[in-house]
N, C-alpha and C positions, 0 to 999 in steps of 0.2 A: 789591760791587755798585755800578755807576755811579750817580751822582746823577740824580734825575728829570729835571733840566734837560738831561741828555745823552740821555735816552730819548724825550722828547716833541719833537714838531715846534716850530720857532721860533714864537713868537706864538700859542701854544695858548690855548684858551678853557676856562673853566669855564662850562658852558652852562646852569646852573640853580642860582642861589642866591637866598635870600630875605633881605631886610633889614627888620627891624621895630624900631620905636623908640617905645615906649609913652609916653615922656615928652614928646617933641616932637610925636608923632603918636599920640594916645591911641586905643586899640582901641574900636570901638563896643561898646555894652553887650551887643549880641547876638553878639559875636564867638565865644564858646564854642559857642553854639547852632548858628550858621551854618557854622562851620568844622569842627565835629566834634572839636575838641580845645582844650585850654587854651593860648592863645598866650603867648609869652614873648619877651623882648627878644633880638634877634639883630643885633648891631652891625656897622657898616661896618668898624671896626677889626679885629674878629674875622674878617670876611670877607677882609680884605686880608692878615691874618697867614696864613690858611689858603691864600690864593692864592700867597703867597710860599713857603710850606712845600712846596706841590705844584708850583711852578714853572709856574703858570698866570697869565700877566700880564694876560689879558683876561677880562672878566666879563659874564654875561648875568643882569640882575636880573629876576626873575619875580615878578609880583604874587601874594602869598599870599591864600588865601581869608579870612584874618583881617580884611583891610581892605575886603572887599567890592568895590564899584565905585569906591571912593576911591583913586585912584592917587597921592596927594599925596606920601606917604612914598617911594615908588619913584622918582618924578620928581625929588624933592629930591636923593636920593642919586645918581641917575644924572647930574644936573647937577654934583654935587659931584665925582664921580670924573672926569668929563670937563672939569672946570674951566670950567663954563659958568654957575656960580651967579649971577655978577653980571649976566649977560645976561637974566635972567628975573626980573621983579619979584615973582613969586609964589614964588620960591625964596629963603628967608632963609638967612643965614650967621651963625655965631657963632664963638667962639674954638675950641671943639672941632671945628667943621666945618673950620676953617682947618688944624688939626693933621691931620685926616683927609685933607684935600686934598693936603697936603704928603706924607703917607705914600702916597697914591695915586699921586703923581707919581714916587716913588722905588722902589715895589715892583718887584723884578726889573729895574730900570733902564728900565722902559717909560715912554713919554711919557704924561702924564696925559690929554691930549687924545685923544678918540676911542677909548678903550680899554674902553668899556663900552656895552652895548646893553640895551634894556628890552623886556619883554613885559607889556603892560598888560591891563586888562579894560575892556570897553566896554558900556554900557547902550544897546541899540538901541531902547528904549522911547521914546515920544513922538517928537521930531524926531531924537534921536540926535546923535552928533558931527557938526559941520559939516566940510566939506572943509578949510576954514581951520584948524580945530582939529587935524585929522589931519596937516596939513602942519607945524603947530607941534610936534606929537608927533614927527614924523619928524626935524625939525631938532634935536631934543633927544636923539635916539639911539634912539627907539622903533622896533622892527622886527617886532613881533608882537602878537597879541591872544590871550589865554588864555580858553578856555572850560572851566570846571572843574565837572564834575558829580560826580566821585569824592568830593571832600572832603565834600560835603553828602549823600552816599549816594543820589544821584538816578540813576535809569536811565530811558532812553526807549525806545519802540518805534523800530525802524529808520527808518521813514518820518518819524517826529517828529524824530529826531536829524538826519537828512539835511536836513530842512526848516530846522532851527535853524542848522546850519552853512551852509546855502545863503544865509540872510539875511546872515550875517556876510561870506561871500565876495562877495556882491553889493555890500554896502556898501563894502568895501575896493576892489573893482574900480571902482566909480563914483568913488572918490576920485582915480583916475588916479595922477599922479606923487606925490600926497600919501601914498600907501601903497605905493609901488613896492618890489617885493621883499619884502613883508611875509610873515609866516607866521601861519597859524592853529595855535595850540598847544592840543591837546585832551587833557584829563585825564578819562578815562572808565574804567569797568570793562572789563577785558580781554575779558570775554564779549561786549561790544557792538562790538568792532572790526570785525566782519564788515559792519557797516552803512556803514563808511567806503569800502569798495571802489567802490560805485556813486557815492558823493559824489565820489570822486576822479576817476572817468570823466567826470563832468559839470562839475566846477569846477576841477580842478588840471590845467591844460593848458599845456605838455606835462606828462605825469605826473611828479610830483616829490615824494617824501617824504623829508624830512630828519630827522636826529636832534637838530639843534639850530638855533635861529633865526638865529644869526649866519652859519651856512652858507648861508642863503638869500640873504644880501645880495649884490647885484650881479648876480643871475642872472635878473632879469626879473619874471615873474609870481608869482602867489600860491602859497605853499608850505604844506605840512602837516607839523607836528611832532606826533609821538605822545609824550605826556608820561610821565615816570617809567618809561621803557623798556617801555611797554605796560601797566604797572600790574597785574601778576599778584598774586592774593592770596597765592600761595605759589609757590615754584620746585619743580616736580616733577622727579624723577630722569629721567623720560622727558618731554621738553618737549611732546611731542605729546598728553600727557594733560591739559594745562592748557587749559581752555575759552578759546577765542579765540586760542590760539597759532598755529594754521594761517592764520588771517586776518592776524595781525601778520607772519608769515613771508612771505605773499604780497605784503603791502604794501611790505615791505623789499626784496624780491628782484625785484619786477616791473619790467621794462624799459619 
């Protein structure tokens, strides 16, 4: 069997990985309660080793529910992979970071610069993030905002869910170039995907649903990413038997 590197397109992406570092970035005391699982460490070194094994030189770091609205860990390692650590006073470096940066530069022979993207979470309460803050995130490689209801077991009525997504879409649209080409990455119960069709008609124009946030880059307006392949509770032998499958199919095939 040929190696994976011969089967995958050049410069392929791992479109969804989590990095957690409870030593440098301690989990909040409520992490187990809010995330629905007991968090554990997931190191950059392990992520890079896995990327090398799978011949995926580019990475998308996704904010896990463990850290809530605190994107510090993700941004730190995003800077590290992209060799931008020294450009940001809020991103510290140590000896192990330097080793990880060197590994990031050498994995699959890919250049360290610009090989990673980030999907963060935003709290729209109070004033929310400023346009300047969104521009700083963009400069650091952020290209998406995650809305995670599945991990906390939350479901919304269709109108309520569309209103929530609309608030995020409006905020990113108002940022102009500060959030150009960003994606809304939605992790919800598959049974609730039917609520997205009307939202897409209203906010995603031209219609564009992508399977990964890095694919949205360079293509203009706001994009939609359906997280975890639609997040079915189980895979049925007959896909049509899964609640929400038809809505997902329509989202993915609609022109």
